[in-house]
N, C-alpha and C positions, 0 to 999 in steps of 0.2 A: 468132341466132334467125330470120332471115329464110329462109324456105323456098327462095327462089330461088337462095340460095347453097350449100345444104347438099350437093347432088348434085356440083357442079362441085368442090367443095373435097374431098369424100370421094374422088371418082374421081382427082383429082390426087394426093393422099396415097397412095393404093393403087398408082398407077402410079410414083411416084417414091421410095417407101420399101417396104420388105418387110413389109407388115403384112396381116392378115386384117380387122382390125376397128379402128374409130376410136370412142373415146369421144366424145361431142359435149356440150360444157357451154355453154349458151347464156344470153345476156343482151342485151336491146336496147341496141345500141351498145357492145358488149364492149370494142373498142380504147379507147374513151373511159372506160369504167368501170375498166379495168385500170391505165390510165395516170393517170387524174385522181381517182378517187374515194378519199376516205381510208380508209373501212371496206369492204374487199373480203373480209371473213372467210367469208362464205358461198361466194364463188366460190373462194376457197382451200381451204375444206373439200371441195368437189366435186373439186377437182384432186387434192388429197390422196389421196382415194378412189380416183381413176383410177391415181395413181401407186403407192400403197401396196398397194391390194387387187387392181386389175386388171394391175398391173405395167407401166404406160406408160412408155416410156423417151424420148419426145419430146412436146413441147407445141407447139401451133400457135396464134398468135394471129392472128385473121383479121379484117379490114376489108373493106368492100365499097362499091361505087358505089351510090348512091341508097339509102343507109342512113337510114331514117326514124327509127331511134332515136338517131343521131348525125349530123344533117344538116349536115355540114361539107364543105369542099372536099377533093378528093383529098389534096393535100399535107399538110393537117391529120391525116387519117387515117394516112397514112404516118408522120408524126412520132409520133402516138399509138401505132401498132403498135410502132415501134422502142422507144418509152419503156416500153410494156407487156412487151416482150420483156426489157429490162433489169430491170424490176421483178421480174418472175418469176425471172429468173436468180438473184436474191438468196435466193429461197426453194428453188430447186432448181438450185444451181450444177452438179451432175454431170449434168444433163439437157440434150439438145439442145433449144433453144426457137427456133422459127421464126416469122418474121413472114410473113404472105401477104395479098396485095391481091387482090381480085376485081374485075376492071375492067367497063366498060360492056358488053363482049361476053361477060361471065360467064366469062373466062378468067382463070386463077390466075396470079399473079406473085408472086415472091420479093420480100421488102422486105429489103434489106441493113441 
């Protein structure tokens, strides 16, 4: 949701993957939402539209430094990103799902 993160992430995705456009589904503290909330139906509905209608082939779960919607330490963010990636794999096993961390310098890093 944080506007400070949008451009670095979009630019990184466009530079590292052959895409012209990126659908963005936002929620405050999305890494926490996807990894810890039981009811994520609305987020899944949005992802389904992106996948089924817009033909998205990759999904990215992004967490970032200074997140006000999920004010936890970086290591917790990284764990939640990994957990969210695994959770989404259960819904879209044929899609590449990538975890990303945006650090304090607003640089994008892969989360293994």
